C-alpha positions in Angstrom: 26.9 100.7 111.3 23.7 102.1 109.4 21.3 99.2 110.9 22.6 100.5 114.8 23.9 103.6 114.0 22.9 105.8 111.5 19.2 104.5 110.7 17.9 105.5 114.7 19.6 109.0 113.8 16.3 108.9 111.9 18.6 109.2 109.0 16.5 107.8 106.1 17.4 109.7 102.9 18.0 106.5 100.7 20.6 108.5 99.0 22.8 108.8 101.9 22.1 105.4 103.2 23.5 103.7 99.7 26.3 106.0 99.9 27.8 104.8 103.3 27.5 101.2 102.6 29.6 101.8 99.4 32.3 103.7 99.7 34.2 102.0 102.6 35.0 104.2 105.6 38.1 101.9 106.8 40.0 103.2 103.8 40.1 106.8 105.7 40.6 105.8 109.0 44.3 105.3 109.8 45.8 101.9 110.2 46.2 102.0 114.3 42.3 102.5 114.7 40.8 100.9 111.6 39.7 98.7 114.0 37.2 101.2 115.1 35.8 102.8 111.6 32.7 101.7 111.4 32.0 102.1 116.2 30.5 104.9 117.2 33.0 106.7 118.7 36.0 109.7 117.3 38.4 108.1 115.6 42.2 110.7 116.4 43.9 110.7 113.8 47.4 111.6 115.1 50.0 109.8 117.1 49.4 112.3 119.8 46.5 112.8 120.0 45.5 116.0 118.9 42.4 118.1 119.8 40.2 118.4 116.8 42.3 116.0 114.3 40.3 113.1 114.3 37.1 111.5 112.0 33.6 112.4 113.4 31.5 109.4 114.3 29.7 108.5 111.4 25.8 109.4 112.9 27.4 112.9 112.8 28.5 112.6 108.9 25.4 111.1 107.9 23.0 113.7 109.6 24.9 116.3 108.4 24.9 115.3 104.7 21.1 114.6 104.6 20.2 117.7 106.0 22.2 119.2 103.3 20.1 117.9 100.7 23.3 118.1 98.5 22.6 118.5 94.5 24.6 116.2 92.1 24.9 120.6 90.9 26.5 122.2 94.0 29.6 123.3 94.6 31.0 123.0 98.2 33.0 123.9 100.8 34.3 121.9 104.0 36.5 123.4 106.5 38.5 120.6 108.2 39.6 118.1 105.7 41.2 115.4 108.5 40.9 111.9 106.3 38.8 113.2 103.4 36.6 110.8 104.6 33.5 113.6 104.7 35.1 115.7 101.9 34.5 112.1 99.6 31.1 111.5 100.7 30.5 115.5 99.7 32.0 114.6 95.9 29.2 112.2 95.8 26.1 114.1 96.5 27.7 117.6 94.6 29.7 118.4 91.5 32.4 119.5 93.3 34.1 119.7 96.7 37.0 122.8 97.9 38.2 120.7 101.4 40.5 123.2 103.6 42.7 121.9 106.9 45.1 124.0 108.7 47.7 120.3 109.4 49.9 119.8 106.7 50.6 116.4 107.4 47.1 115.5 106.9 46.0 117.5 104.2 48.2 115.5 102.6 47.5 111.7 103.9 43.4 113.4 102.3 44.9 113.7 99.0 46.3 110.5 99.5 43.2 108.7 100.1 40.6 110.4 97.9 43.1 109.1 95.5 42.9 105.5 96.6 39.3 105.8 96.2 39.4 107.2 93.0 37.5 110.5 93.7 38.2 112.8 91.6 36.1 116.2 92.0 37.8 117.5 95.1 40.3 119.7 95.7 42.3 119.3 99.1 44.2 122.7 100.1 46.6 123.3 103.2 45.1 126.6 104.2 43.8 128.3 108.3 39.8 129.0 107.3 39.7 130.5 110.5 41.5 133.4 109.4 39.8 136.6 108.7 39.3 136.9 105.4 40.8 133.7 104.3 41.9 133.5 101.2 41.3 129.9 100.0 37.7 130.6 101.8 36.5 132.7 98.9 38.4 131.6 95.8 35.6 129.7 94.4 32.7 131.6 95.9 30.1 131.7 96.2 28.8 128.5 97.2 26.1 126.0 97.5 27.0 124.5 100.7 29.7 125.4 103.6 30.6 122.8 106.5 32.2 122.6 109.6 33.6 119.1 110.0 33.9 120.4 114.4 32.5 122.7 116.3 32.4 126.2 116.8 31.4 128.8 119.7 29.8 130.8 116.9 28.6 130.3 113.2 31.6 132.6 111.3 29.8 135.7 109.5 33.1 135.4 107.0 31.8 132.2 106.1 27.7 133.4 106.0 28.6 135.9 103.1 30.9 133.2 100.6 27.0 131.3 100.6 25.0 131.4 97.3 21.6 132.9 97.9 19.8 128.7 98.5 22.7 127.9 100.3 23.1 126.4 103.1 25.7 126.2 106.5 26.0 123.0 108.1 27.8 123.4 111.7 27.7 121.8 115.6 27.8 125.6 117.3 28.2 126.0 121.8 29.6 125.1 124.8 29.8 121.7 125.6 27.6 120.0 127.5 25.1 121.8 124.9 25.5 122.4 121.3 23.0 122.1 118.3 23.9 121.2 114.7 22.7 124.2 113.2 21.8 124.7 109.8 21.6 128.1 107.5 20.2 129.2 104.8 20.5 132.3 103.1 17.3 133.7 101.6 18.6 136.7 100.3 21.4 139.0 100.3 21.4 140.1 103.4 19.2 137.6 105.3 19.4 134.0 106.9 17.3 131.2 108.1 18.7 129.4 111.0 17.2 125.7 112.3 18.9 123.5 115.6 17.4 120.1 115.0 19.3 117.9 117.1 22.1 118.1 120.0 25.9 116.8 120.0 28.9 117.0 121.0 32.3 117.9 118.4 35.2 118.7 118.9 36.2 122.0 118.2 38.2 122.7 114.6 41.3 124.2 115.1 41.8 128.0 115.3 38.3 129.4 115.7 38.4 131.4 118.8 36.1 130.8 121.6 33.2 133.5 122.2 33.8 136.0 124.3 32.4 135.9 127.8 33.2 139.9 128.8 30.5 140.7 130.2 29.4 144.3 132.1 
């Protein structure tokens, strides 16, 4: 996986590569799809499949980790826990992670997966992060990093407001067939800088609204 998928995607950070080799992705995949855990595919987390409820391809998770450049003192918010795998990766590179999952069954499964992996600095809460001014989102704010584990039509302004100065938010933004990995950094009380370093298409995060198509 690392040599055929991750390195060709310009993931060269030694910490990220080591972590991907240590943390067993198959332990977070549903039993029915465990044989595909290391493949370059999205893995459904529900049967029948529910749009947006999946493990993203390994290269997306790896590149997002590298772009965020986490520090071991960072406080992280993840939106879309899924199986708990991305939360586990985030936890190994930061101090603490709050991960929000809209589906109660997935939230409970993620807790079990994280516990089995011996990870104790991740809190999984069942909450609708797309709700305006979500109380669960703001309870541990401000954050050094926010990660949206799925795509959105546009970066939610409510989440940007939860970043510390110097903090960064990662999201995949746009409409099919064109989406961009987007890294937003808070540079001041009301100032942000944005980079879009690579293209990828990913399933929508559940509950987040589509951009308005209304035109005069």
